[in-house]
N, C-alpha and C positions, 0 to 999 in steps of 0.2 A: 893584275898579276896574282894577287892573293886568292881572288875568287876562282880563277882558272886552276889554281893548285888544289883548292878544296873540293872542286866539283867531282873528280873521280872518287874521292873518299866518301862524299855524300851518296854518290850513286851506289858504291859498294855496301854502305850501311843500309840503304833502302832495299837493295836486292837481298841482302842477308836476312833482313827483318821479314821481307815478303816470303822468302823461302821457308824461314822458321815458322811463320804463321800458317802457311799452307800445310807443312808437315804436322804441326800441332793440331790443326783442324782435322787432318786425316787420321792421325794416330791416337788422339785423346780418348775417343769412345772405347777403343780397344783397351787402352791402358786403364781407363776407369773401370771397365768391366773386369779386367784382370785383378785390379785392386779389390773390387767387391768380392770376387772369387776368393782372394787371399784372406780377406776379413772373415768371410763365411767359413773358410777352411780352419782358420785360427779359432773361431768360436766353436766349431765342431770338435776340434782337437782338444780345446780347453774343457769342453763338456765331457769328452771321453776320458780325459785325465782325471776330471773330478769324479766321474762315475767309478773309475778304477780305484781312486783313493778311498772313496766311500765303500767300495767292495772290500778293499784290504782292511779298512777299519772295522767293517762289519764282521769279517772273518776273525780278526783279532778279538773283537768283543765276544763272538761265539766261542772261540777257544778259551778265553778267560772265564766265561760262564761255565764251560765244560770242566775246566780245571777246578774252579771253585766247587762245583757240584761233586766232583770226584773226591776232593779233600773233605767235604762235609760227610760224604758217605763213609770214607775211611775212618774219620774221627768218630762218627757215631758207632761204627762197628767196633772200634777199639774200646770205646767207653762201655758198650754192651758186654764185650768180652771181659773187661776189667770187673764190671759188676757181677758177672756170672761166675768168674773164677775166683775173684778176691785174692787172698794171699795164696802164693803157689803151694800146691799140695806136696806131700813128701815124695811121691813118685816123680813129679815134675822137677823138684829140686835135685833129686838124685840124677836125673837125666841131664839137667843143666850143669851139674858138677862133673859130668863125665865119669861117674862111678858106676861100675856094672853091678851094683847091689840091687837085689829085690827088697821089697818092704820087709819080708820075713828076715832076710839077712841083716837089715838095719836093726831090727828089734833084737836079734840075737847078739849083735855087736853092743847094743845098749845094755843088755843083761850082763855081758862079759865086762863092760866098763864099770857097771855098778858093783859087781863082785870084786874087781880089782881095787876099786876105791874103798870098799869095805875092808879088804885085807890090809891096805895101806893105812887106813885110819885106826886099825886095831893095834898097830905097832906102838904109837905114842901112849896108849892106854886110855883112850877116850871111852866114855860110857856107851852102853849098847844103843841108847836112843840117839845120841849124837852121831855115832858111827853109822846107824841106819839112815839118818838124815843126809850125811855126806855121801853115802852109797847111792841113795835115790837121786840126789843132785848130780853126782858124777855120771850115773847111768843115763840120765836125760840130757845133760848139758854137753858132755864130751863128744858124743857122736854128732850132735847138732852143730857144735862149733867146727868139727872136722868137715862136715858136709858143706857148711857155709863158707869155710875157708877155701875148699877145693872149687866150689862154685864161683866165688869171687875171683880166684886166680884164673879160671878158665875163661870167664867173661872178659877179664882184662887182656888175656892173650888174644882173644877174638878181636877186641877193639884195636889192638896194636897191629894185627895182621890184615884186618879187613880193608884199609885203604889200598894196600898193595894188590889185593884181589880186584878191587874196583878198577885200578889202573890197567890190570891185565884185560879186563872186559873192554875198557875204552880202546886200548891198542888193537884188540881183536876186531872190534866193530869198525874201526878206521881202516883196517886191512881188508875188510870185506867179509869177515866171518859172521854167520848168524849168531843170534844171542844164545841159542841152545848149545852150540859148539863152544862158545866162550865159557859157559857155565861148566861144561864137561872138562875143559882144560883146567879150570880151577879145582874141580873135584879130583883131578888126577895128579896135579903138581903142587898145589898149595900146601902150606903147613897146617898142622892141627892147632886149634879146633875148627878153623875155617874149612879145611878139607872135608871133615866129617859132615858139616852142615850142608855144604854144596853137594856132597854125595847124596844126601837125603832129598835135596832139591831136584837133582837129576833123576832119582828114583820116582819122585812124584810126577815129573814130566813123562817118564816112561809109562806110568800108569794112566796117562791121559789128561793130567791137570794142565791148564794153561800156565804160562811162565809167571804171570802176575800173581796167580793164586799160590803157586808153589813157593815163590819168594815171600809172599805174605805169611805163609805157614812158617817159614824160617824166622821171620820177625816175631812170631808168636812163641817160637821155641827159645829164641835169644832175646831176653828183655833188655835190649840196649837201644839207645837213640840211633846209633849208626845203622843197625839192621832195619829199624823202622823207617829211617830216611830212604834207604835203598828200596824198600818195598813200596813206598809212596811214589818214588820216581818211576819205577817200573809200571806201577798201576796207572799213573797219569799218562805216560807215554803210550801204553797199550790202548787207552781210550781216546786220547786226543791227538796222537801223532806227534811229530816233531823229531828233532835230531836227538836220538838216544845217546850217542857218543858225547855230544856237547853237554847234555844234562848230567851224565855220569861223570864227565870230566869236572864239571862244577861241583858235583857232590864230593869227588875225591879231594878237591881243594878245601872244601868246607870241613871234611873229616880230619884232614891234616892240620888245619888251623885250630880245630877243637882240641886235638892232641897237644899242640903247642901251648894252647891256653891252659890245659890241665897241668902240663909240666911247669909252666910259669907260676900257676897258683900253688903247686906243691913246693916249688922253690921259695916262694914268698912266705909260705906258712911253715917252713921247716924250723925256723927259729922258735915259733910259738909251740910247735910239737916238742922240740927239745926242752923248752921251759916247762911244759906240762909234764913231760916224763920225769924231769928232775924233781918237780914239786910233788908228784905222786909217789916217787920212790924215797923221798927224804925222810918221812916218818919211820919207815921200816929200817933205814940205815941208822937213824938216831936211836930207835928202840934196841937194835942189835948192839950198838956201841954201849948204851947204858947197861944192857944185860951183861956185857963182858966186864964192865967196870964194877957194877953192883948187882949181882944176880938176885940177892934177897929183895932188893927194891923193886925189881921188875916181876918177881914171882908172885907178888901180891895181886897183880892184875889177873893172874890165871887161877889163883887158889881161893880168893875171897869173892863173895857175891857182889860186893860193890865194885871190885876190880873187873869182873866179867861184865857188869852193867856198863862200866866205862868203856870197855873194849867194844861192846855192841854199839854204843853211841858213837864212838870214834869211827867204827867201820861205816855206819850209816852216813855220817858227815863227810867222810872221805869219799864214799861212793857218790854222794850228791855233788861234791866239788869236782870229781873227775868227770862226771857226766856233763856238768856245766862247761868245763874247759873243753871237752870234746865237741860240744855243740858250738862253741865259739870258734874253734879252729877247723871244723870240718865243713868244707864248702860243698854244697850240692850243685854239681855242674853237669 
């Protein structure tokens, strides 16, 4: 009874096994061949991907070497210009200050400042030699301080406005405008002194200079790190390629972060500046108060040789103290 019930099951199992064996025998060579093809294809694809990665890495290394070479060339050129030019000449400082004076006008102003100082020093009744010394110092120092003040103010305004100009270039490049058109937009619509400098860049391009050389000349006219960074980015992009809008966008972020850092340093050093100003002005206030209370006591400093010697010594020590305090609170950034 049991054997007769299991007989159909055994027959079905034997038949299924036989059919499966026949199909495996018939299809296995083809399946194995397809597997070999697949393995070979995978090996070839892996090799192609490896070659592609090696090519990308080689391109990256070549671009890195090109960037390093460009940076070395720019640095060597800047060092050569610094050794050649040294301290800015009078004509360069007048141009950087934005003053339309010629060198002859500057010396005429110096003579006028000297004469005015001479007249002012005659009023208290100083001697002729002392008055001549003050006149010489005033004629040489006052125009120099005026030009330096104007130059410093113009460079500060340029540094404040320059990140906005870089943002305009970035937006123009992303909109599809060429670099030359972006520079002309800044030359037409930016504020001074950025506008004047980019007008000169546009004029240099009109004369046939490439963009990188025209921008590099702007960096030589404006002795600021911001203009130097801009010239380096343009020079590297012109020689090695890449996304100029992305590079200038990163430069804009760096410039704004530098400005924030300067403001933070100024805020942190404001207390030290106030203390230095109070300490420097305190002797003059004390001397004025003592003179009001006891004029004869203070007059000895101006009428006796010993008093004049004391005044000279005090002036020297005060000058040294002020210079030391200025060095301590003035951060080079």
